[in-house]
C-alpha positions as CSV (number, residue, x, y, z in Angstrom):
1,M,116.8,107.7,110.5
2,T,117.6,104.7,108.0
3,R,120.8,102.9,107.7
4,P,123.0,104.5,104.3
5,A,122.9,102.7,101.3
6,P,125.3,100.7,99.9
7,T,127.6,101.9,96.9
8,I,127.2,99.6,94.0
9,T,130.2,98.9,91.5
10,D,130.3,96.4,88.8
11,D,132.4,94.6,90.9
12,N,130.3,94.3,93.9
13,R,126.8,94.2,92.6
14,G,126.2,90.6,92.7
15,F,126.2,90.8,96.6
16,W,124.6,93.9,97.5
17,E,122.0,91.9,94.9
18,A,122.2,89.0,97.0
19,A,122.3,91.2,100.2
20,H,118.9,92.9,99.2
21,D,117.2,89.3,98.7
22,G,118.3,88.4,102.0
23,R,121.0,85.8,100.6
24,L,124.8,85.9,101.6
25,V,127.3,85.5,98.7
26,S,130.9,85.3,97.7
27,Q,133.0,85.5,94.4
28,Q,134.3,82.3,93.5
29,C,136.9,82.1,91.4
30,S,136.3,80.1,87.9
31,G,139.8,79.8,87.5
32,C,141.2,77.8,91.0
33,G,137.8,77.5,93.0
34,Q,138.8,80.2,95.9
35,L,136.5,82.3,97.7
36,R,136.7,85.7,97.9
37,H,135.4,88.8,99.5
38,P,135.7,91.7,99.0
39,P,133.7,91.7,95.5
40,R,137.2,91.9,92.8
41,P,137.8,92.1,89.5
42,M,140.6,89.1,89.7
43,C,141.1,86.2,91.4
44,P,144.4,87.4,93.7
45,Y,145.6,84.0,93.7
46,C,145.4,82.9,90.3
47,H,144.8,86.1,88.4
48,S,141.8,84.8,86.8
49,I,139.1,87.4,86.4
50,E,136.2,84.7,85.8
51,H,133.9,83.8,88.8
52,E,130.4,83.1,89.8
53,L,128.8,83.8,92.7
54,V,127.9,80.9,95.6
55,E,125.8,81.3,98.3
56,L,127.0,80.9,101.7
57,A,125.3,79.6,105.2
58,G,125.8,82.9,107.0
59,T,127.4,81.2,110.0
60,G,130.7,82.0,111.8
61,T,132.5,83.3,114.8
62,V,133.9,86.2,115.8
63,Y,137.5,86.9,114.7
64,S,138.1,90.1,116.1
65,Y,135.3,93.4,117.3
66,A,135.9,96.8,118.0
67,I,133.4,98.8,120.0
68,L,132.5,101.8,118.1
69,H,131.7,104.9,120.2
70,H,132.5,107.3,117.6
71,P,132.1,109.2,115.4
72,Q,128.5,109.4,115.8
73,H,126.5,109.0,113.0
74,P,121.9,110.0,113.3
75,A,121.7,106.5,111.0
76,F,123.2,104.2,113.6
77,S,122.7,103.4,117.6
78,Y,125.7,103.4,120.0
79,P,128.0,101.9,120.5
80,V,128.3,100.2,117.1
81,I,130.3,96.5,117.6
82,A,132.4,96.3,114.6
83,V,133.4,92.7,113.7
84,L,135.1,90.5,111.7
85,V,133.7,87.3,111.0
86,D,135.5,83.9,109.9
87,L,132.4,82.4,108.2
88,D,132.1,78.3,107.9
89,E,133.7,78.7,104.4
90,G,136.8,80.5,104.3
91,V,135.9,84.1,104.0
92,R,136.2,86.8,106.6
93,L,134.0,89.5,106.5
94,L,133.8,93.2,108.3
95,S,130.2,93.9,109.3
96,N,127.9,95.1,112.6
97,L,127.1,92.2,115.6
98,V,123.6,93.1,116.7
99,G,121.7,91.6,119.6
100,V,124.0,91.3,122.1
101,E,125.5,94.0,125.0
102,P,129.2,94.6,123.9
103,G,130.8,92.9,127.5
104,D,129.0,89.6,126.0
105,V,130.8,89.9,122.9
106,H,134.2,87.3,122.7
107,I,136.1,86.1,120.3
108,D,135.4,82.9,118.7
109,M,131.2,83.9,119.8
110,P,129.4,81.2,117.7
111,V,127.0,84.2,115.1
112,R,125.0,84.2,112.2
113,V,123.5,86.2,109.0
114,T,120.8,88.2,109.3
115,F,120.2,91.8,106.8
116,D,119.2,95.2,108.1
117,E,117.4,97.6,106.4
118,T,119.4,100.7,104.3
119,E,117.8,103.3,101.7
120,A,116.7,103.2,98.9
121,G,114.7,99.7,99.9
122,M,118.8,98.2,99.8
123,A,120.3,95.6,102.9
124,V,123.5,94.9,104.4
125,P,124.5,92.1,106.1
126,V,124.7,92.4,110.0
127,F,125.8,89.3,112.2
128,E,123.7,88.7,115.9
129,P,124.9,85.4,118.0
130,M,123.7,82.0,117.5
131,G,120.9,80.9,119.3
132,S,118.9,84.7,119.4
133,S,115.6,85.4,117.5
134,T,116.0,89.2,116.5
């Protein structure tokens, strides 16, 4: 079973289209230049509704994590390692960590983005430890 596809909205469409192409992007406010994630219609800093999408390097560090065992869904392998990743550009993302044993995960672990396929031919960004070849 394949991972469920993301729900696409007007606000997050650019993020998911970039992920489908193997790119990680963030909204950047045209008013004040702040990066923001998750995608939303208005800048929380200056309240501008104008933005552009900028490509991110996809590298960062684990800010926090949790090892999830339940509830289980057949599209995922357990345990799932849920992570908050602080990207080098200053954006924080919630994702999964792959290619590592749960006991080897640690705060400040250097990671990089990779993409897992979903239903409907989409993709989601997940992270793997730096130096991993998965």
